[in-house]
C-alpha positions, 0 to 999 in steps of 0.5 A: 251195656257195661252194667249188664256185662258186669252182671254177667261177669259176676255170675260167671266168676262167683256163681251168685244168684241173678236176683242178688247180683242184679240187686247189688249192681242196681240193675233191673233183672227184667232188663238184664234178661231182655238184653241177654235174650236179644243179644245179636252176637249169638249169646249162649244164654239165648241159644240155651233158652231157645233149645229148652223151648224148642221141644215144648213148642214141637210138642204143642205143634205135633199135638195140634196135628201140625195146624197151630201157628206161632200165635196159638202156640205163643198163647198156649205157652203164656197159659203154661207160664212161659215168658216169651214173645210171639216173635221169638216163637215164630223165629224158633218155629221158622228155624226148625221148619215147623210150618202150620198146614193152615194159613199162608206159611205152607202156601208160601213154601209150596210155591218153592217146590214142585210136587210129583204126586204119584199113585203109580207102580214104580218100575224098579230094576236095581237097588238104590233106584227108588227109596221110600220113607215114612214115620210112625209113632209108638208109645212107651210108658206114656211117652211118644216115640217116632220111628223114621225109616227109609226102605229100598223098593227093589230089595225091601231092605231098610237102609236108614232108621232113626228114633226120636221123641220129636217128629220133625224135619231134623228126624227125617233129614238125619235118617236120609243122611244116614242112608245116603252116606252108607249107600251113596246112590245115584239117579235116586227117586225118593217117595214119601207122604206130603207131611211137613217134615218131608215138604219143608224148605230145608228138607226139599233143598237138602235132597235137591242139593244131593240130586235126589228127585222127590215123589209124593203120595196123594193127600190122605191116601196112606195106601199110596205108601203101602210098602212102608205101611206093611213094614211098620205093621210087621215091626209092631205086631212081630216085635213092639206089641209083644214086648213090655219095654222098661226103658227108652234104651230097651225100646230103641235096641228092639227097633234096631234088632228087628231091622237087623233081623228083617234085613238079614234073616227074615224071608220076604214073600215078595222076594221069593222068600229071600231076605232083603240082603240075599236079594241084593246080593243075588243082584250084584252077583248077577251084575258082576258076572254079566260084566265079566262075560260082556267086557269084550263086547264093550257094553256102553252104559251102566243103564244099558246093563241094568236094562238087560238085567231087568229083563232077565231078573224080574224085580218084585212088584213095587206098588206105592 
């Protein structure tokens, strides 16, 4: 252990190569790497190594349609020249919720969650009552990007959006966190497909902690999430397919600009040709006026107010 610490000290102080330093101190280079990577005290080199391997593992996982487990990914990494143990691959996958849709891993985590499978029409009478989310892929200069969005089913407003090169639980969680912190909803139901980035233990636990109820589409029926699919089609046909993007930054700006226009200036036929922002504003104005008029009558709960409003201000049909 002292010799390994000496190697580390020489590397940090003088910047010598690992090969030269290990040879001078008579330390086997392979043993030094093993000691470094197996250090249980949060060694930064091990963390850096894992961070470098994560996107490679994620890429192999996604290209297998999320079917490969640690054994197959470990074999592919070895074929590509990476020196890494099978257990390290398994740990990295587990820590990042990369669970194969085959085998026991998914079954194990299915036991810990109760899926509400839905093909119904949600009765949506106010903003922040039901959100829907999904991820779509778009290629820019032969590089895959994943666009994750969250849409409010009442107003069709896009309330959250993130773009990433990895379709992971981290992407879906960050998107939901963005929307949740901006909107601060209560009694929320969130609908999505049954992809592992929405059904992972980390994601399910996060929403449960926030008090959010999850609902899932039936397997292999994308039209169960038709509102989201319709938005993605509009995004691609009206903006993305019409542009020859020169950079990642330009692509992300285009997505951001489209969503801003979609929310603020694009009339929506399901909203009686109002924009999502206009439709929400009309709701809150009506709510405010209703409360003012009925303050003296002491109408009890917020839900009672929403029920009255729902009868006088018909929401758009919300089929998922």
